[in-house]
C-alpha positions in Angstrom: 131.8 62.9 35.1 129.1 65.6 37.5 130.7 68.3 39.0 131.0 68.1 42.9 129.4 71.1 45.2 131.9 73.9 45.7 130.2 75.1 48.8 127.9 73.5 51.5 124.5 74.6 52.0 123.5 75.4 55.5 120.7 73.6 57.2 118.3 76.4 57.4 118.8 76.6 53.3 117.7 72.8 53.2 115.3 73.4 55.5 113.4 76.3 53.6 113.8 74.0 50.4 112.3 71.0 51.9 109.3 73.1 53.6 107.6 73.0 50.0 107.5 69.4 49.9 105.6 69.5 53.1 101.8 67.7 53.0 99.3 70.3 53.6 96.1 68.7 55.2 92.9 70.6 55.2 91.3 72.0 58.1 88.5 70.6 59.6 85.7 71.5 61.8 83.0 69.6 63.1 79.2 70.4 61.9 77.3 72.1 64.8 74.3 70.1 63.4 75.3 66.8 63.5 79.0 66.7 64.5 80.6 65.4 60.9 83.6 67.1 60.0 83.3 69.4 57.3 85.6 72.0 55.4 85.0 75.5 57.2 82.8 78.3 55.5 80.9 75.5 53.4 77.7 73.5 53.7 78.3 70.1 55.4 77.9 67.3 52.8 75.7 64.8 55.4 73.4 67.1 56.5 73.2 70.0 54.1 73.3 72.7 57.0 
């Protein structure tokens, strides 16, 4: 039989644990030349500028 938890975990502690499971979406910016979305500080994959 598995042991039961001895102490209650606070909601703050639970939130810290769950924060690591958050999905990190890439930050996208519009290309100044063609207007397509691209990663910042990278060349545009569509117009190569």
